[in-house]
N, C-alpha and C positions, 0 to 999 in steps of 0.2 A: 205156559201155556203148553209147554214142554211133557212140563210132568201130569198132564191131563191128558197126553195123547197115548203118554206111558203108561197111564192108566192107578196113578199115585197119588194125585187129587182128584175129587169129584169136580163135575160143574162146578154146583151148589157152592163150596170150600172155594173154589177160582173165584166163581163170581167175589168170594166177599173179603180175598183177599186184593183182588185188582178195582176192587168199588164199582162191580158192573154188574148189569142184570143177567141173568141165567142166559137169555135170547142171545146176549150179544155174547155173549162168551162160548156157548154154541154152535154161531156165528164165527169166530174166529177160531174154532175148533175145526170148521168142514176146511176154511179154507187154507186152513195152514197143510192138511192131508193130502189138499192138491198142489198149491202152489207153494209147499215151505214157507219158512219164516218169511221169506218176501211180502208174505200177504200182511203181515203186523204193519209196514209201512206206508202213513198218510198216501194217496192217493196223487197230490196236488203238487207233493215233494219234485224241485224243479221247477215246478210250471208256474210261468207269473200270473199274478195278481191280475182279475178282470178288472179290477177299480184302481191297479198301479196310476202311480203317477206318470204320461206319459217319458223318454225321454231327452224328445226334445225337451218339453214345460222344464227339465230340471237346471236340462242346459240354459236354460234361458234365465232362471234363478240364480245360480249359479256365477252368471258373468255378472246381473244385475247386482249383486251385490259386492261384488269387486269395483266397479265402477261408480254405474249412477245412484246406486243405493247402501254405498258404504257407510262403516258405521252407525246402521241403523239396526235398531233391535229388531228381531224378530217377527213380534209381535205390532213394528209400528213397517217392516218390510212388508207383511201381508196385506195391511192397510193397503200400500201403496201397488201392491201387485193387481189389487183389484177394482180401482181407481183408476190405474193409467194402464196397467195391461189386460184386463179382463179377464186375468190368472184368478181363480179364485181356490186358494191353498189356507190350511189354518198355520195359527203362528207351530207347534209342534211338528208339523211337516216341511215346514219353513226350515226348522232348527234342524231336523233327519237329514234329510236333504242336504245344506251346508255343514255337517259335521263327515257325512259320509263321504262330501267330496276334499274336505281336511281344509272347508275355509274357518278361521278361526272370529267371532262374531266376540267380540269384548261386553254382551250383556246377557252372554250365555250364564254367567254365574251368576247367579241373587245369592245378595246378602242377608242373613238374618233379619227378620221384620219384627224393629224396635218396638216394643210398647211405646205410647204416646202418654207423657206427659200431664196432655189437657186436652178435654173432648172437645169436639166443635163451637161452633156456635147453634143452638137452638133455630135459629130465624135468621135468612137470607137480609145481610143489609146489616146488620150488629157491629158484625166488627169486617172492616178491610184493610189486608194485608198489602204496602206498599216499598218497591225496591227497584233498582236501578240496574244487566247486569253488562261491564265491557266486553266484549268478545270481538272476535273475527266472522262478525254472521258470514260473511261474503265472502269468506274462503281466498280472501288476497283479490277476488274481479272487484273490488272495489274498495273506498276508507276502512277503517274499525269503526263500530260502533256502538253506543250505550242503547240499549234497551232497556227503556223505562215500562215499568207495567202491576196489574194491584190483580188481587187474586179474593175471590170472596173466602170467607173461612167456613161458611155454613156447609157451602156445597162447593165449591171448587172453582169454581168461576171463573172464567178469568174476563175482568171488568173493563177493561181498558190495555192498550201495546201505544207505543211510538220511539223511535227511533231518533235517536240525536248524536253528535259527532261524541256529543263527551257528556256526561252525568251533570243535569243543568237543570236551574230551576223550570225554566220553559217547558224542558220534556216531562215534568210531573205536573204540568200545569194541565198540558196539553193531557195525559191522562185523567187527570181529574174532573176535566169538560168530556170528556168522553161517558167517565162514569153517572155524571151528574144528569146529559142529554139522556144514556143507552137507559138506565136502572133507577136516579133517580137521588137524593140526600141519605146517606149510608150516617150510622147512627156514631160509628168512631173509627180511628183512620191509624193503623199500628205502625208505624217507623221506626228507620234504625233512627240514633241521631248524629249523624249529617246536620252540618252546618248550613246546608239551604231546609231544613224543618227544624232546626234549635238554635237560634242565636247563641256564641262563644261568648255575646256582653252582658251577662247578667246581672253582671253590675252597672249597666247604662242606661238610665232610662231618659229621655225626655218629659219637660214641663207637662206637656197634655198625656201622654203616655200614665206619668202618677195619678193627674188628675179623675184619671176613669180606672182607675185602680190595679194597673196591667203592675206585674213584677216581675216580670222577665219582658223584654223588648222582644215582636214578632219578629220572623222573617217575611220575606213573600209570598212564602206558600204557607208560614204560619198564619199571618194575616186573613187570606182565603178562605181557611179552615175558618178561624174565629167568626168569620163574617156568615158564613155558608151556618152556621152555629156545629160543625162537627168536631167532639173529642179528640185531639188527639194527643195518643197514647206512646211514650219513647221505650225499643225496647232495648237490653242490656245486652244482651249478646243473638247471634246469629241464628242461635237455636230457637231463639222466644217465637221470631216468624220465622219457625219451620217451613208451613207453607210457601210462604210464595221461596223462600230458598231452595225449596226440593221442585218449585216449578223451572228453572233456569237449567236444574241440569236437565228438563223433558226436550224444554227450546229449546237449549243449544243440540240436540240429537235430531229434532222432529224437526223443527224449523227452519234448520242448515239446509237438509234435504229439501224441504220444500222451495225455498230461495235458491238453491241449485238446479231443482226441476226445472223453476219459471225463467233463467238463466239472467234471473235480477244481477244488478252493478252498482247503481246506485242507491244512495236513502229514499230520493222517493220514490221511485217504484218498491222498496222495501214496504215503506209504509202503507202504500197502493193495497198490495198485498193483507195485511195483516186483518180489515173486518174481517175477509171472507174465512179465513183462517183461525179466528176465534170463533167463529160460527162450527168450524167444523168438528175444535179442541174441544168445543163444551160440551158440544151435543155424542164424544166420545166419551170424555170424562168428568163430566160436574155428577154428581150426587144430588138424591134428593136430600132436604133439610129436614130436622122432627119439626116445626111445626112447619108448615106452606103457607101461613100468616108472614108479608117480607116486611121486614124494619124499614124500607127506606121510605122518607120521605119526601113528597113530590119537593122537583127542582125548582127553584124562581124563575122569570118571563125571560126569553133570551137578551134582552137587553140589560135588566139586571144579571146577570151572568157575564155579561159583555164588560159590566164594569166591576167583577170580582176577581175573579179569572181573567188577571194583567200582571203584569208588572204598575205597581204604583209606586212617583217619585213625587216630593214634595218642591215648588220652586218662588220664587219670591217674584214680584212684577216689577218691572223698573221704570221710570219718570214716562216714557214713552208709548204703556200698552203692552208692551211686549216681555216675553221671558225669554229666558237660554236654557238651552238643552241640548244636548249632546254636540256643545261647539259651535251650535245655532239659533239664530233670534228665528221664533214665531209670533205671529199673532191670534188669536182666539176669536173663532168666526161663529156666529150663531145660527141655526137654522135658515135663518131668511140672509146668511148671507154678509151678514154687516159686522163689521169691525168690531169687537166687546172692548169697553172702555175701562181699564183695571186700573185702580186702584193703588197707589206706588207703596212697595214693600207687603202689597198682599198674597195669601199663600194661595198658592194655584197649584193642584193635584197634576202629573201629566200621566198618564196612561197608555203604558207600551203594549198593546193587542197581543194575542197569540198570530195572527197575519201579519206582524211585523207596523202594522197599522200604528198611528198616533192620534189622539183626543189628549181633553183638559178636563178639567171638573174644578168648577169658581162658582162657591155661592150654591155648591150644591146644584151648580146646573151644569150640560155638559156642552161642549166645545168642539169645534171642528179644529185641527190646526193646519196656518200655511202659513208656510216660510216667507218669513220676511228683508231681504237685502235696502239697510239702507243707503241713501247716496253716497258716493264720496265727492271731494272736493276736485278730484280729477275727474271726472263724469261734469262736470259740474262747470270746468275750464274746457271739455271739450265742446258743450252748450253751446258758450260765448263765443268758441269759433279761435279762441287763441291755441298759436301754434307751439310744438315742443318749442323747451328751453332750448338753444344751441348750449354746443362746450364750451366750456370758458377756454379763452386766451392765456395763457402765459404771463405773466402781469411784467407790462413794460414793452410788450411788443409792440400793441396796436396805440397812437394815441387818438382822444377820444373825436369825434366829429365838431366840425365847426359849429351844428346850432345840433349839438347834445345838452341838455338839461343843465349838466355838470357847467359849462360855458357861459348862459345866459346868468344875468343881473337879476334884481337878487337871485342866490342860489338856494335851489330845493332839494330839503331832505330826501332820501328813499320813502321813508316813511312818509312824509307829504305826498309821495307822489301814488304810491301803491294804498292811500286810502278810500281814494272811489272804488275801487276795483276790489276791495273787501268790505262795503257794503252791499255792494251787487252779488258778491257771490252768499252773504249772510243772507240775503233779504230771499236768494233763489233756496235756501234750503229751508229757511223757517216755511217756504211755501208748499216742498215735498213733504214735512210732516204734520 
């Protein structure tokens, strides 16, 4: 522009060099002639934009990022700000505010995306990945727990989540119950080779299992999948079921913050939060499958599910129509409240349900279990009004009384004296049994 003012360049030549129109060059030339070089500076330089984020909002974001929302990603923090603080900011704006304030974010560096070796399943319900994650989910406010979960391979939906103190069969059965009730029966399930899923005793089969054509013994969870007709596929490495493994990385940041904001410190409260969290998570992250027609099959009736999603253990009936389970004796009660008569040594299957209640299957019929306490001889003696035996006196310190049975003629043996009482006790026991 100085060369234009000195006449060394024409307006047309300056427009070509600056990439501007001739009209703009003429405007700049006239301004420089009046105000000098300062006319070329933008008039908004040094002024705060009208759409800039207020300082009070920036301070609020920084304060939350260092306390309640610590370790949250910028994307997650933007969602939390909109949900709980009514502050609508983009993830980039949150990142820019934190970067300017010098607040380090552990998720600011994105790793390079790797190419998946296997595409998603085309239909929802064709493959469900299942696993558990032991972690300090409550950040010291409560016990350390294991989160059991299942995710759909086609859509990335969380199909079920359940907390337990440790990874166990009951946790996976709770997740399976959620999948069946909320979606249906999936075609196949993908899991690791934990002994909860696959028995290590591959060379030990019972006669009934051999006659049924089974090649390996089934665990409790494997038996439930077999009765539901779900194909169980073992994974050879964590990378093989990478979708559920990646889910734990997401939940260990997002769910931990949700539990912190809700002030949860017990296992029961954490499980109560999960349904609402699953709905929001799926609405945010689930994708559409290639084929919209789901592959889930209709689930069995609630009565049938109650007999499938449980722990099953076999017991032998005693001669008194009772079974022993957990160190206690039980009687089988039918729907009319009548005690069932069991054939001695017959097989009874005890069911432990998800709520901890017990029932039993006998000859393909379902019975309730009632605790049975057999009467003892001590209780019978109390019924007879017999007093407690007196402590024995040392031998030779006291002589028998004159009317003592031993002084009578003929002398009766102790066995003969106790016989009437023994027979009376036996009669009482027979009546009670």
